[in-house]
N, C-alpha and C positions, 0 to 999 in steps of 0.2 A: 319094330321099334323096341321090342323086349320090354324091360321095366322102365324105360326112359320116359320122362314126362316133358312135354314141350308146352311152354306157356308163352303166348304171344302178348306183347305189350300193346295196350290199347290207348287210343287218344284220351279216353276217359281217365286213365291213371294220371296223366300229366295235368288234366283239368282238376282232378281231386287234390293234387298237391298244391296247385295255385289256390284253391278254395281253403285248404288247411292253413295256409300262411296268410290269408287275407285278414285285414284288421277288423272289418265289420262283417263277419261271416254269418250267414243265415243257415239254419238247418237245410239240408238238401234232400230232395225226394228223387230217387231213381225210379223212373217209370219205364215199363216195357213188358213185352209178352212174357209168359212163363218160360222158364228154361233158357233164357238168353244169356245168363251169366251175371245177373245183378248181385246176387249173394256172393258169388265167387270173387268178383271184383272188389267188393267191400272187405271180404276176408283177407285178400292180398294187401289191400290198402291199409288194413289195421296194423300191419307190421311197422308202420311209421309212427306208432303210438306206444307209450309205456303201458297203457291199460286199454282193454277192449271189453266192452259190455255188449253182449249179444242178446237181444230179446226177439223171440219169434211169436207173433200173434196168432199163429195157428194153434198154439198151446193155450188152453183156457186159463190156466193159472197166471201165465204171463200177460194175457189179454186183460185179466182182472186188475192188474197193477195200475191200469190207466183209468179206473173208475173212482170218482169221488175225491180227487186230490184238489188242493186249493192253490198251490203255486208250483212253478217248475222245480224249485228247490225241494219241495216236499216230494214231488214225483221222483226226482233223482235219488233222494234218501231212501224212498220206498224200494226202488229198483236195486240199489246197492245192498240194502238189508236182505232182500230176497236172494240176491246173488252171493251174499256173504263176502262182499268186497268193501274195502275202505281205500279210496283213491284220491289223487289230486286231479280234479276235473280239467286242469289246464293241459294235462298230458294224456287225456282219455278220449276215446271214441265210443259213443253210444250208437248202436245200430239197431233200428227197429224194423225188423223184417216182416213182410206180409201185412203191412199197415192197413191194407184195404179191409181187414177183418175188424177194425175198431174205429168208429167215428171219434171216440174219446181220444184215441192215440193221435189221430190226425189233428185234432184241436190242440193236443198237448204240445205240438211243435211251436205254436205261438208262445206258450208259457215257458218252454225251454229256452227259446230265443230271448225273451224279455228278462227272465229271472236267472238264467245260468249261462251268461254270455261266453264264458271261457270253455264250456263243454262243446266238443265237436259232435254234431248230431247228423246222422244219415238215416233216412227211412227208405224202404224199397217196397214196391208192390206192383202187381199186375192188374189190369182191368180197372184201374182207379176211377176212370170216368163212369163206368157202369155202376160200381159200388157207391160213388159219391151221389149219383142221382137216386139210387135206391135208398140209401141211408140218410140222404138229406144233408150231407156235409160238403164243404168246399175247401179248397186250398186258398189261404190268404196270401198276401204279398210278403209274409214274414218267412217264407221258405223259398229257396231256389229250386228249380226243377231241371233235371237232365233226363233224357230218354235214351235207353239202350234199344238197339234194333238188331235184327239178324238179316243178313243178306247172303243167301246161299250158305256157305260154311264159314263166312267171315263175320265176326261180331264187331260192332263199332258204336259210336255215339252220334246222335243227331242233334 
């Protein structure tokens, strides 16, 4: 194959486009095992937006952004200041990767949904059930959830 890259279209990409255009869209949580392509899918999907804000909660400074905020709007302003961005939230995607590392980030999905309705928010994580039991957090009905799975060498959505 030389330097050629092959990218397969997945069912999740069409599902994400439907979600993007939905009138009453909730933040979405992509759940799945490590290394199944959750981050890759979101990075590809981000090309459908004018602005992409990527937060990785494995980084302590980025994880700290989710501590002590009062509203979803305040959180967005804090993230944008940290990233040095000024954007129109209507044409933006906020991606919170490795969300299992912060109970505060999981709870922030509720506030982002309630306070910043025009912002598109996707979170991704693995082993979320294990972390939620250990950390004592849960997913409310204010976010949708999709699961990525691997079957042999083919990746898909369940």
